[in-house]
Z-matrix of the N, CA and C atoms (Angstrom, degrees):
N
C 1 1.390
C 2 1.489 1 103.61
N 3 1.319 2 116.84 1 141.76
C 4 1.443 3 120.12 2 -179.40
C 5 1.554 4 111.27 3 -84.58
N 6 1.300 5 115.66 4 135.38
C 7 1.465 6 122.16 5 -176.63
C 8 1.589 7 109.81 6 -82.73
N 9 1.255 8 119.39 7 137.13
C 10 1.481 9 121.90 8 -173.93
C 11 1.535 10 105.73 9 -86.76
N 12 1.287 11 108.25 10 132.82
C 13 1.478 12 119.69 11 177.56
C 14 1.446 13 111.51 12 -105.54
N 15 1.296 14 117.35 13 113.35
C 16 1.487 15 121.04 14 -174.57
C 17 1.513 16 112.55 15 -80.45
N 18 1.238 17 116.34 16 -30.35
C 19 1.586 18 121.58 17 -177.54
C 20 1.497 19 110.91 18 -116.51
N 21 1.472 20 110.02 19 84.89
C 22 1.437 21 111.93 20 -176.60
C 23 1.537 22 107.50 21 -78.09
N 24 1.320 23 118.48 22 172.78
C 25 1.504 24 121.98 23 -174.49
C 26 1.472 25 109.88 24 -60.96
N 27 1.341 26 120.00 25 -39.88
C 28 1.469 27 119.15 26 -173.78
C 29 1.624 28 108.63 27 -76.00
N 30 1.247 29 114.48 28 -30.34
C 31 1.537 30 115.99 29 174.91
C 32 1.536 31 106.20 30 -67.36
N 33 1.240 32 117.61 31 -44.55
C 34 1.531 33 116.99 32 177.55
C 35 1.406 34 118.42 33 -54.97
N 36 1.405 35 110.59 34 -44.14
C 37 1.388 36 118.27 35 174.67
C 38 1.439 37 118.93 36 -65.84
N 39 1.342 38 118.84 37 -35.72
C 40 1.473 39 127.76 38 175.03
C 41 1.606 40 103.93 39 -60.47
N 42 1.326 41 117.31 40 -52.12
C 43 1.413 42 118.76 41 -174.99
C 44 1.398 43 108.85 42 -65.11
N 45 1.323 44 127.02 43 -45.08
C 46 1.451 45 125.24 44 172.99
C 47 1.499 46 117.18 45 -52.18
N 48 1.276 47 116.91 46 -42.39
C 49 1.405 48 123.23 47 174.07
C 50 1.460 49 115.31 48 -65.39
N 51 1.273 50 117.87 49 -38.32
C 52 1.465 51 124.02 50 174.97
C 53 1.482 52 110.57 51 -65.17
N 54 1.372 53 117.37 52 -44.42
C 55 1.395 54 124.69 53 -179.18
C 56 1.494 55 107.34 54 -55.83
N 57 1.318 56 111.33 55 -55.44
C 58 1.547 57 119.64 56 -176.03
C 59 1.507 58 112.37 57 -55.47
N 60 1.315 59 110.77 58 -41.17
C 61 1.627 60 113.77 59 -179.19
C 62 1.564 61 108.98 60 -72.25
N 63 1.299 62 113.06 61 -37.08
C 64 1.616 63 107.61 62 177.53
C 65 1.502 64 112.56 63 -65.23
N 66 1.370 65 115.48 64 -44.47
C 67 1.451 66 117.06 65 -171.01
C 68 1.554 67 106.88 66 -79.46
N 69 1.272 68 120.95 67 -29.91
C 70 1.497 69 119.33 68 -173.54
C 71 1.470 70 111.65 69 -83.96
N 72 1.473 71 115.75 70 -21.96
C 73 1.511 72 112.24 71 -175.82
C 74 1.441 73 117.11 72 -61.98
N 75 1.320 74 126.36 73 -38.81
C 76 1.479 75 120.65 74 172.97
C 77 1.393 76 116.34 75 -62.82
N 78 1.317 77 114.91 76 -30.43
C 79 1.546 78 115.20 77 -179.83
C 80 1.454 79 109.54 78 -74.49
N 81 1.272 80 116.87 79 -39.07
C 82 1.524 81 121.61 80 -178.94
C 83 1.517 82 107.75 81 -76.55
N 84 1.239 83 126.76 82 -21.58
C 85 1.456 84 125.78 83 178.33
C 86 1.491 85 112.29 84 -76.17
N 87 1.322 86 120.17 85 -20.58
C 88 1.445 87 119.69 86 -176.90
C 89 1.566 88 106.89 87 -75.01
N 90 1.355 89 111.61 88 137.39
C 91 1.457 90 116.66 89 -178.99
C 92 1.651 91 106.41 90 -82.84
N 93 1.247 92 113.33 91 135.77
C 94 1.495 93 118.38 92 -178.71
C 95 1.545 94 108.18 93 -68.92
N 96 1.299 95 121.58 94 142.11
C 97 1.438 96 126.93 95 173.31
C 98 1.475 97 108.90 96 -89.99
N 99 1.281 98 116.30 97 122.15
C 100 1.382 99 120.68 98 174.86
C 101 1.463 100 111.71 99 -119.17
N 102 1.374 101 114.83 100 147.29
C 103 1.387 102 117.84 101 177.17
C 104 1.518 103 116.13 102 -66.66
N 105 1.172 104 125.29 103 152.97
C 106 1.417 105 130.42 104 -173.94
C 107 1.424 106 104.70 105 -69.46
N 108 1.420 107 122.41 106 138.42
C 109 1.374 108 124.12 107 -170.61
C 110 1.550 109 107.09 108 -75.29
N 111 1.306 110 114.80 109 141.90
C 112 1.460 111 121.06 110 -179.31
C 113 1.434 112 111.89 111 -73.30
N 114 1.337 113 117.55 112 146.37
C 115 1.424 114 119.77 113 172.53
C 116 1.469 115 118.24 114 -54.14
N 117 1.352 116 119.04 115 140.75
C 118 1.474 117 115.83 116 -178.64
C 119 1.470 118 111.79 117 -63.84
N 120 1.329 119 117.06 118 138.13
C 121 1.401 120 125.57 119 177.28
C 122 1.420 121 110.46 120 -92.61
N 123 1.322 122 114.31 121 124.17
C 124 1.535 123 117.51 122 173.08
C 125 1.492 124 117.61 123 -78.17
N 126 1.382 125 113.65 124 -39.97
C 127 1.416 126 117.77 125 -177.47
C 128 1.532 127 107.79 126 -128.83
N 129 1.365 128 114.49 127 131.72
C 130 1.439 129 122.17 128 177.01
C 131 1.462 130 107.85 129 -124.59
N 132 1.334 131 114.97 130 116.52
C 133 1.411 132 119.83 131 177.82
C 134 1.491 133 121.52 132 48.12
N 135 1.350 134 105.49 133 37.27
C 136 1.485 135 119.13 134 178.48
C 137 1.559 136 118.63 135 86.57
N 138 1.325 137 109.87 136 1.16
C 139 1.540 138 116.13 137 175.56
C 140 1.457 139 112.48 138 -108.29
N 141 1.199 140 119.75 139 140.01
C 142 1.423 141 121.43 140 175.81
C 143 1.539 142 111.07 141 -77.80
N 144 1.298 143 116.45 142 169.51
C 145 1.420 144 122.73 143 -169.06
C 146 1.615 145 109.33 144 -69.67
N 147 1.282 146 122.80 145 -34.16
C 148 1.386 147 125.18 146 -175.92
C 149 1.497 148 105.69 147 -78.17
N 150 1.348 149 127.68 148 -36.85
C 151 1.416 150 126.01 149 172.36
C 152 1.435 151 114.11 150 -62.97
N 153 1.331 152 116.81 151 -39.70
C 154 1.492 153 123.04 152 -179.08
C 155 1.573 154 110.27 153 -65.80
N 156 1.382 155 117.31 154 -42.32
C 157 1.351 156 122.34 155 176.24
C 158 1.461 157 116.06 156 -62.99
N 159 1.342 158 114.81 157 -41.64
C 160 1.350 159 125.93 158 174.31
C 161 1.595 160 114.81 159 -55.78
N 162 1.309 161 110.49 160 -53.28
C 163 1.472 162 117.33 161 178.17
C 164 1.540 163 111.89 162 -64.33
N 165 1.289 164 116.96 163 -38.55
C 166 1.522 165 120.03 164 -179.34
C 167 1.586 166 104.95 165 -71.54
N 168 1.184 167 123.92 166 -36.82
C 169 1.475 168 119.98 167 179.85
C 170 1.579 169 109.06 168 -70.25
N 171 1.312 170 117.90 169 -36.92
C 172 1.407 171 120.02 170 175.59
C 173 1.456 172 113.69 171 -59.91
N 174 1.435 173 117.99 172 -43.39
C 175 1.367 174 120.04 173 -175.58
C 176 1.548 175 110.32 174 -75.29
N 177 1.312 176 112.76 175 -37.12
C 178 1.539 177 113.15 176 -178.84
C 179 1.529 178 111.40 177 -71.27
N 180 1.297 179 118.79 178 -32.94
C 181 1.498 180 121.00 179 176.06
C 182 1.533 181 111.91 180 -61.12
N 183 1.420 182 111.84 181 -43.52
C 184 1.409 183 119.66 182 175.22
C 185 1.463 184 114.39 183 -59.85
N 186 1.385 185 119.51 184 -50.35
C 187 1.437 186 122.32 185 178.41
C 188 1.498 187 116.31 186 -65.75
N 189 1.321 188 119.39 187 -38.40
C 190 1.385 189 127.52 188 179.26
C 191 1.553 190 119.38 189 -78.38
N 192 1.412 191 116.27 190 -10.21
C 193 1.381 192 119.72 191 177.97
C 194 1.547 193 115.72 192 -57.80
N 195 1.270 194 123.50 193 -42.39
C 196 1.433 195 128.89 194 174.21
C 197 1.605 196 111.10 195 -55.96
N 198 1.280 197 112.81 196 -47.97
C 199 1.487 198 121.50 197 -178.22
C 200 1.537 199 105.97 198 -61.83
N 201 1.302 200 120.32 199 -47.69
C 202 1.413 201 123.36 200 -175.85
C 203 1.568 202 109.22 201 -65.61
N 204 1.273 203 117.73 202 -35.36
C 205 1.423 204 119.23 203 172.55
C 206 1.478 205 118.49 204 -63.94
N 207 1.481 206 112.96 205 -43.71
C 208 1.436 207 114.82 206 172.83
C 209 1.525 208 113.94 207 -64.00
N 210 1.337 209 119.15 208 -37.49
C 211 1.452 210 115.26 209 -179.11
C 212 1.608 211 111.40 210 -69.58
N 213 1.289 212 113.42 211 -27.78
C 214 1.510 213 116.67 212 178.37
C 215 1.469 214 105.95 213 -71.25
N 216 1.331 215 120.46 214 -38.52
C 217 1.466 216 117.92 215 -180.00
C 218 1.663 217 109.72 216 -70.79
N 219 1.363 218 114.52 217 -33.85
C 220 1.454 219 111.11 218 178.01
C 221 1.521 220 118.03 219 -65.38
N 222 1.490 221 112.95 220 -27.90
C 223 1.395 222 119.54 221 -177.39
C 224 1.536 223 117.01 222 -76.48
N 225 1.372 224 113.63 223 -24.49
C 226 1.433 225 123.13 224 177.14
C 227 1.563 226 106.64 225 -74.74
N 228 1.403 227 116.35 226 110.83
C 229 1.436 228 118.26 227 175.31
C 230 1.514 229 113.26 228 -108.73
N 231 1.303 230 111.29 229 130.89
C 232 1.589 231 117.86 230 174.65
C 233 1.512 232 106.74 231 -116.06
N 234 1.347 233 108.89 232 138.67
C 235 1.455 234 112.65 233 -175.11
C 236 1.494 235 109.04 234 -71.29
N 237 1.349 236 118.10 235 135.14
C 238 1.208 237 124.13 236 -175.16
C 239 1.576 238 117.65 237 -114.16
N 240 1.284 239 128.10 238 172.47
C 241 1.513 240 121.81 239 -179.07
C 242 1.441 241 109.15 240 -64.79
N 243 1.454 242 120.38 241 -33.60
C 244 1.436 243 120.81 242 -178.76
C 245 1.542 244 110.91 243 -64.07
N 246 1.353 245 117.67 244 -30.99
C 247 1.390 246 125.52 245 -177.23
C 248 1.662 247 108.05 246 -68.68
N 249 1.322 248 110.31 247 -46.98
C 250 1.431 249 119.85 248 -177.83
C 251 1.510 250 113.38 249 -67.78
N 252 1.360 251 118.36 250 -39.30
C 253 1.443 252 125.14 251 174.55
C 254 1.542 253 113.48 252 -62.45
N 255 1.508 254 109.03 253 -39.83
C 256 1.509 255 116.47 254 -179.81
C 257 1.478 256 107.47 255 -67.89
N 258 1.279 257 121.66 256 -40.25
C 259 1.418 258 122.16 257 -179.13
C 260 1.545 259 109.16 258 -62.94
N 261 1.227 260 117.90 259 -47.98
C 262 1.628 261 121.58 260 -177.71
C 263 1.619 262 99.77 261 -61.02
N 264 1.331 263 120.72 262 -41.84
C 265 1.424 264 117.25 263 -173.74
C 266 1.555 265 111.50 264 -63.19
N 267 1.403 266 113.49 265 -38.65
C 268 1.476 267 115.74 266 178.54
C 269 1.511 268 110.21 267 -65.49
N 270 1.378 269 119.63 268 -43.03
C 271 1.428 270 122.09 269 178.72
C 272 1.559 271 111.22 270 -57.18
N 273 1.338 272 115.81 271 -44.51
C 274 1.439 273 119.03 272 -178.19
C 275 1.538 274 111.12 273 -71.21
N 276 1.316 275 117.53 274 -29.97
C 277 1.529 276 120.25 275 177.65
C 278 1.504 277 107.11 276 -68.52
N 279 1.351 278 114.86 277 -40.87
C 280 1.535 279 116.26 278 -176.10
C 281 1.559 280 109.26 279 -67.95
N 282 1.401 281 109.58 280 -36.81
C 283 1.518 282 111.36 281 -178.26
C 284 1.523 283 109.93 282 -71.36
N 285 1.374 284 119.61 283 -36.19
C 286 1.436 285 120.32 284 172.22
C 287 1.528 286 117.83 285 -60.16
N 288 1.386 287 114.78 286 -36.84
C 289 1.456 288 118.56 287 177.08
C 290 1.626 289 109.84 288 -65.46
N 291 1.307 290 111.33 289 -42.10
C 292 1.498 291 119.94 290 178.66
C 293 1.485 292 109.67 291 -58.05
N 294 1.361 293 115.64 292 -48.24
C 295 1.434 294 124.33 293 -178.25
C 296 1.497 295 110.30 294 -61.90
N 297 1.418 296 112.57 295 -38.11
C 298 1.549 297 114.92 296 -176.69
C 299 1.460 298 108.16 297 -68.97
N 300 1.294 299 120.16 298 -42.99
C 301 1.473 300 120.26 299 -174.64
C 302 1.479 301 112.27 300 -76.09
N 303 1.363 302 122.23 301 -24.48
C 304 1.403 303 123.81 302 170.30
C 305 1.426 304 112.34 303 -70.73
N 306 1.329 305 121.31 304 -40.32
C 307 1.499 306 118.64 305 167.43
C 308 1.441 307 120.59 306 -64.70
N 309 1.302 308 120.47 307 -27.74
C 310 1.410 309 125.39 308 166.02
C 311 1.418 310 115.74 309 -62.90
N 312 1.324 311 117.54 310 -39.60
C 313 1.500 312 126.89 311 179.92
C 314 1.618 313 105.86 312 -67.35
N 315 1.273 314 117.34 313 -44.21
C 316 1.400 315 124.41 314 -178.37
C 317 1.590 316 110.28 315 -62.80
N 318 1.276 317 111.89 316 -39.25
C 319 1.511 318 119.15 317 -174.89
C 320 1.534 319 106.89 318 -70.11
N 321 1.336 320 121.07 319 -41.30
C 322 1.400 321 129.88 320 -179.37
C 323 1.463 322 110.98 321 -65.67
N 324 1.285 323 115.41 322 -35.10
C 325 1.571 324 112.14 323 -179.15
C 326 1.368 325 116.43 324 -98.52
């Protein structure tokens, strides 16, 4: 005889989500207090704003160039043997499921 389970995983997940919403709502509803923005500074240490921005952009571009190269290398995807074997495994798995359900149909009739 099968035992009844009153708290299935999806019910537990729904209760957890509801609890988070109830307790997090007051915290999320509060408006964050931010300091008043400072007045724009036209000259900083003898440099005007445009020259400062230009020098910062130059330094940042120089420092972030290796990071940009690494991201470019990560986005280029070449098909490997692992990808091919994984695809064959998926196909065999789906065929196995199909064969299983076909055998169940034959046993039922």
